[in-house]
N, C-alpha and C positions, 0 to 999 in steps of 0.2 A: 168892436164895430159894429158887430152885431148888435149888440146892446144901445149906440149911438142911434145904426142905422134902422131899425125895427122896433125898440122895444119904447124908446124916448118918443117918437111921433106919434105911436098908439097912446101912450099915455096921454099925451099935449090933445091928441084928438077928442080924448076921452072926456078930459078937463075941461073943454071949452063946452062938449055935447052936455057934461054938467052942467056947467054954469049957465048952459041955453037955461036947460030944462029943468033942473033944480035948485041950481044959485049956487053959493059961496060956499057954500057946505060942504061939497065935494071936493076940494080942493087937499082935505087931508088924505085923497088916495094916495099921490104921487111920494110924501114922506115914506107911509107905509112901505111900499115898492121896495124902495131905496135901502131902509135898512132893515127890511130882511136880505135882501143882496149883502148887504155889509156884512150880516152876521153868519153868511153861509160861508163866506171868503174866511175869514175869521177863525170859523171851525175848521175847515183845509188846514190852515197854518196851523192851528193848535196839534191837527193828527201827522201833520210833518216832524213836528218836533217831537212827539211823543214817539214815535217809530224811530227817530234819528236818537234818543236817549237809550231806547230799546236795546239800539243796536249796541250802542255804547259800552252800555253796562253790559251784555253780553260777553263781546271780544276783552273785557278787563275781569271778568270774571273768570275766563278762559284762560287768561295767562296768568294769573295768581292763581288759579288749582294746577294748573303746570308747574310752577316755581315752588308748590308746597309738596307737589310728586317728587320733584327731584332734590329737595332737602331730606323728602321721608328717606329716598334712597339712600342717602351720603350718611342717615343717621342709622340706616338698619348696616352699615357696611362695618361700624364701628366696632358693635359687639364680636363680631367675626375675627377681628384683627387683635382685640383683647383677649378673646379667647384662648389664640393661638398663642400670644405672648405668654398669657399664665401659666397653659399645658408645658410651654418648653422652660416654664421657671421652676417646674416641679421636680426637674431633671437634678440629680445629684451625682457630681463627678466623683467617680472612686480614684480614676488614675486619668490623667489629664496628660502624659506625656514627662512629665518631671517629677512632681511630688509623691511620696508613698506616706503621704500622713496618715492615711485613712486603710493602712495596712500594719499588720504584725506576723509574724510566725506562729502559729499554734501554740497553742500553752508557754507562750513566751511575750515580752514587751519588747523587743525588736524584730527589725524584720532581714533577714539575710538575701531576698532577691536583688538583682540590679537594674539599674534603669541606662538601659541602651539604646540609641537611634529613634528617643522618644518611646521605646518600648517597655515593659515590665519583665523581664526576665529570668529564668533560673536554667544552669546549665547542668543540672541533675545536683543532689545534696544537699541542697539549702533546704530545704526542709519545706510543707505546706503553708502557703500563705494565707491568712483569713481578715475579715474586714473588721474593724474596731468595732464597730457599730452593729445590731442584729436586726434583722429584718423580716416581715412575715409574707403580708399579701405585698406582690412588688410585680415592678417588671425591667426585667437586666439585663440590658445590650453589653456586647462586647466584640471585640475584633481580632483573631489567633493566628499562630500558624505552629505549626508543630516540627520538628525534626526529622531526617529521614529515618523510618523506623519508631519514631516518637509515642511516645504514650503520656497521657494526661488527661486532667479531668477539672470541669468546674463543679464543684459541691455545694449544696444548700441546703439551709434548716441547720446547719451544723450546730452542735452542743458541745460546749468547754467545759468538763468537770473532771474530777479523779478519777471518774467510772470509765473514762474511754481515753483511749492512749490515740486514736487517729481519727479524722475527720469524717471518714466514710464509715464507720462506725452508726453514724446517727443520718448523715443526710445522703439524700439520692444525689447522682451524678450524671452530669450531661457529658457523656465523655468525648473526647480528643483523640484522635488517632489518625495515623500514617495509614487506610486504609492498602493502601497498594501493595506496601512493602514490609509491613510489620511481621508478617506472619511467614514471609519467605525469612527476613532476617536474624528472626527468635524462632524459626522454626517451630511455630504454632499453628494450631486448627482455632483459625478465629469464629464465634459464633455471630449470628447477625445483632445480638443484641449489645455487641462490642464493639461496631462500629461508629464513626463518628455520627454524630447529632443523640444517640442512645440514651435512651434511659438504663445505664448501665445495669447489665444482666437480667433486664425486666422488657422493656420494648424495643424492638430493633425501630430503627429511623426507616418511614417511608417516603421515597423518590427523593433521597440525599442527593447532592451533587456538591462534593469535595472541592475545591479549588488545588491544583497543584503544587506539591512541596515548594515552599520559598513564596506563596501569596498569601495572603492572608484572607482567611473564613470569618464571615459575620454571624454571630450566633445571640440569641436569645431565650431568655426563658422568663414565662412568667407563671407564676405561683398567687392563684386567686381564690380564698377559702378552699382549699384541697383541691382546686382544678389545676392541672398541671402542663404546660404546653412547653416543647421544644423549638425550635425552630434555626433553622439554617441555611444562610445565603438568599433567605427571603423567601424561605420556604416551610412550612407547619412542619415536622416529620414526626412529632411523636406527640401523646395525649394522652392523659391519663389521670385519673384521681385518686388522690390518697385519703387513708384513716378507715378507707369502707373494709367488708367483709372481703370483698373480692382481691381487694387491694392486699390485705394479710394473707387471705389464702397464695396468693402470687408469691409474696415475700415467702413466705414457707418452704417455696420451692427451690429456692438458690442459697446460696453461700450465708446470706443474712439472716438466715432462719436463727442463727447462734448469737444474731447481735439485736438484744430485745429493744432496743431504742430505735433501732434504723427505722427511717419514716415515720417516726411518731410524735416529733413535734411540728407546732406552729408557728414557730418564731425561731431562726437560729442565726448565725452567721455564712457569710457568702465565702466559700474555700478555692483557691486556685492550687491545684495538686502538684506536687512534687514527684513526678515518679523514678526520676533519675535521668530522664532524657531532656535534652533544652526544649524551651517552650517559648513564647514570647506571645503578651497580650497588653494592646491597647485600646482608646477609647471605651474605657469601662466606665459604665453611668448607669445608675438605678434609680426609678420613682416610687411611690410608693403606691398602692390600690386601695 
């Protein structure tokens, strides 16, 4: 309205004046002004289109980036699941509740122990049981329970040859015992290094919590480049190192001093000790380290 009411009349009056004073040449003034206004309007339209395109691009890029982030997050979770399944597959069952294929008696091809209610059991007099395979660096897990007044153990790095008559002549022992009643029943004075979880006769267990007779305990043995750990019911109770000067000096102060092969080997069998008392094992598994 402003253009029609103010600008055009002014231009018309000036055109008349030009025509009067200077003649027809001044007629070019009106088309020049009209063209400038049209160019200005087109420029505004182009700027509006530019800003709309810029806004659209920003929104599209933001959505794409968010989608890529979600995809990246999903891709990153895959290796974790794969690692977990791979770690689980490294375990080898030594006893699954039914099969004794992984076991035989020491210096024998047969196995004299029994399977009872999903557990590997001896009532005494069956002899020590050993794995058919040998192991060096490993993590061993097992559930165990002992009879009242009972005594047993898990012996590792055991050697089998004509030089040795028993598993304990070469392998350190994870002690299993009825800590509460053994001394009374057998009229024996126990050392702390003879209690459950101990490195028998050498290292006493620290902060061991043993479950009552009739219940299963969880045991674990880790052997890695000579470093040994005993675990009992989720608690590390013993830690020591094999083959060092300190180790040899400590062995020399025990009954094992007369057994030159004791604790000297870097690979051997796993043995379940028959100490003439009923003992049960289940969920026995191992993995190499």
